N, C-alpha and C positions, 0 to 999 in steps of 0.2 A: 426463471431466475431474472432478477432485475437487470443485471449487466448484459443480458443477451436479448433485450427487447428491441424491436424494430417496428416498422415505420411510425407507429402511433406514438413514439416517444417524443415527437416534436423536433427531431434532429435530422430529418432527411428521409428520403424514400427508399428506393431499391438498393440492394447490396452492390457496392462498387466492386470492380475486379479485384481479386485478392482480398475480399472482405475479411477483416480481422476476426470477426465472430466465427466464420467458417474455419479459420486456422485454429482458434481456441478450441472449438468443439471437436475437431478431428485430431488434435494433438494434446495440448496441455490438459484439457478437461475431458479427454477421452479415457475413461476408466475401464479396466478389464473386469467384468463380473466373474467372480469365483464361486459364489454361492449366494443364497438369499441374504441381502444386506451386507455382503462382503465383497470388496473391490480391491484391485491392485492398480497403483498409479506409477507412472514413470517420470523421470526428471528430464526437463527440457532446457533448463538453464541453471548453472551452478555458479554462485558468486566467487570472487577471489578468496573469500574466507574459507572455501572448501567445505562449507556447511550448506545444507539445503536452504533454499530461499523460502522464508515463511509465507510470503504471499502465494506462492505456488501450492504449498500445503493447505492453506486456508481455502483456496479456490477448489482444489480437488475434494477436500472434505465437504464443502458446501454442495458440490455436484453429487457426491455420494448420498448426502442427506436428501437432496431434491429427488433422487431416483426412488425414494420410498414414499413419496406423496404424489397426489394426482396433479396433472398438468394445469389445472385451473386455479391453483393457489400459488402464491408467490412468497418468497422469503421477505421478512420485514426486519429481522434482527439476527445478529450473529455475535456470540461471545466465546472467545477463544483463549486458551492458555498454551504456551510453548513450554514443555516440561523437560525436554532433552534435545540436544543438538542432533539434527538429522544426518544420516550417513549417506553420502551421494553415491556410494558403490552398490547399494542394494535398493530394490523397489520399496514402496510404502504400502502397507495394507490398511484399508479403511473399514472399520467395523461400525455399522450403524445400529443404534437402538431406537426403536419406535416408542419413545417415552410417553407420548400422548397423541391421540388423533381425535380432535373435536369437530364440532359442526363449523366453527369459525376459525379456530386456531389449532395448529398441530405443532408439536415439539419433537425434534430429533436430536439425539446425542451421537456424536461421532468420535471415535478413537483412532488415531493414526499410529500404527505399530511398526517397529523395526526391531529385529533381533529379539522378538518376544516381549518387548517392553514399549509402553506408550511414549511417543515423542511429542504428541500434540493431542489435546482434547478440546471439544467445542460443543456448544448447543446452538441450534438454529431454530427459530420460530417462524412458522409459515402462517399466512392469513388468507382466507377466502376474500376475494374482492368485495368490498362493501361501500355503497354510496354514503356520504356523510355531508350534512350542511355545515358542519364545523370544520373550517379550514383556515390556516394561516401559515406564513413562513416569513423569516427574515428577508430583507431585500439584499440582493446580490451587490457586492461592492462594485463601484464604477472603476474599471481598470481598462488599459489598452487591450485590444484583442490580440490573440497569440500571433496573428499574421504580421503585426507591427513590432514584435519583439525579437531580439536576437536569440538564437538557440544557445544551449549550454556550451557546446563546443566552441562557438564563436567567442563567448565571454572568456572562456579559459584561454583561448589563443590570444586575445587582447591582453589579458593579464600577463601571460608568459612573455609577451613582446615588450613589456614595461621594464626598462633598465633598472628601475628602483625596487623591483620586486625582491624581497628577501629570499635567501636560498631555501629556508624551511618551507616557505609557501610554494616556491618553484617545484620542489620535490613532491609536495602533496598534490599540486595541480597536475603534474605530469602523471602521477599515479592514477588520479581520477580519469584523466584523458585516455589512459591506456585500458581502462576497464570497458568491457563490452556489455553494457547494461541495456536491456530491452525496454527502456523508459525514456520518453521524450519530456524534457523539462524546459520551460521558458520562464525566467524570473520576471516578476512584474516590476520590482525595484532593485536592479542589480547593485551590489555594493561596490564602491571603489576601494582601491587598496588602502586608502586612509581610513576607511570605515570598518575594515576587517576586525580591528581590535575592540570595537564597541557596537557590535551588532545586536539588534533587539531580538528577543525570543518570540517574534511574531512575524510571519512572512506570508506572501501570497505568490503563487506561481501556477502557470498553466501546465497541466500534466496529461499524459495518456497512461498514467499509473500512480506512484507513492513517494514519501520522503521523511527525513529526520531533521527536526529543528531544535531539539532540546539542548544541543551542544553549541548553538550559535553564540551565546554570551561568553562561552568559556574556551572555545577551541583554540584561541591564540595563547592562552595561559597554560593549558594542560595538553598533554599528549595522551590520546585515547589508545589504550591497548586492549580493551575488551568492550564490546557493545553487542547486546543481543536482546530480542524482544521477550518480554515476560507474558504479556497478554494484549489482546486486541479486541475491541468491540466496534461493531458497525450497525447502523440503523439505516435501512433502505426506505426512502420516501417516494421516489419516482423512478420510472424506467430510464435507462441511459445506455449509451453505446460506448464500449471500451475503445473504439477506434476514432472517437471524436474528442476534441480538446475539452477539458473541464478545468475550472478554476479551483485550485486547492487553497483554501484560506485556513492557515493553521497557526497555533500558538502553543508555547510551552509555559504554562502558568507556574510550574514548580519543578525543581530538581534538587535532590539531596539523598543522603543515605545510599549512595551508589545507584540511584534510580532517577529516571527522568520521565515526566508525563507530557504527552502531546495530545491536544484536542484539535479536531479539524472538521471542515465542512467542504464538500465537493459540490460545485455548482455547474449545471449545464450552461452552454453558451446562450441559451434563450432565457436565462435568469431563474430557472427552476432549481430549487435546492434538492439534489438527488440523494446525498448521503451525509450523515453525521457520523463521526468516528472518534475514538479515543484509544490511546496506546501508551503502555508503560514498558520501559525497558531497563535493563541493567547497563550502567555506564561506569566503567572502572578506568581511572586516569592516573597518569603520572605527571607531577608538576614539571613544566618546562624548565630546564636548567638555564639560568641567566648568567651570561658571561660577565665576570667582574671587570670593572674598568681599572686599569693600572695608571 
């Protein structure tokens, strides 16, 4: 699997102590085999929404699919649909269908099931490594390295210390700060308080995981009361390590009909484009009530 490649990925040599890949393999990605192409997964992080984290389900489904192919081929694309909310109180069963096994490409379909009904379905395509003289990629944007940028917690703390911060923002930032999220984020261009009401639907940040930006132009005008992923597609271009910083360049070209679309690219620090992705989600909002002036 691309996310678990090492040292040839150009991002370092031996595994450091407490290597994140080892933790992933022995916990989150460690599925219990029940029968041929049937696995059971456990939950290792549950968001404050009390629904299962979609990224965890995607990762486990991809592992289940990968167990049905030989080790000398790698995933190159993943297309997923979230069809029901996951129940954090019970495990997830992953059923793998060997749709096609070819000389160069193999396709696997995976269904994640709870309470006898699918909550998630996906198709993964794997490819035998093949040399090709035809190669190109976009250039990575020039941005400050993550070591030179403040972390998310520092930015939130700076905002909370501002005496001019409106109470609605203070409540939201405190809620974010209280969440225990296993993702590190460093914004490339942090917005000031004066910019919060006019944020562009295009952002860049260093991550050791994922994010939502479809709401950026609207979050000051509307109160979000429901947001959930509908589908997610990923294309894997090069090996990478989950415990190294990657630049996430993302934009939301469209939102409407209670849905929002986000497209993104993940770059390794050495400038290699590792992943392209696209995601659509349901966004239901309530207009913010504006106090009338007397």
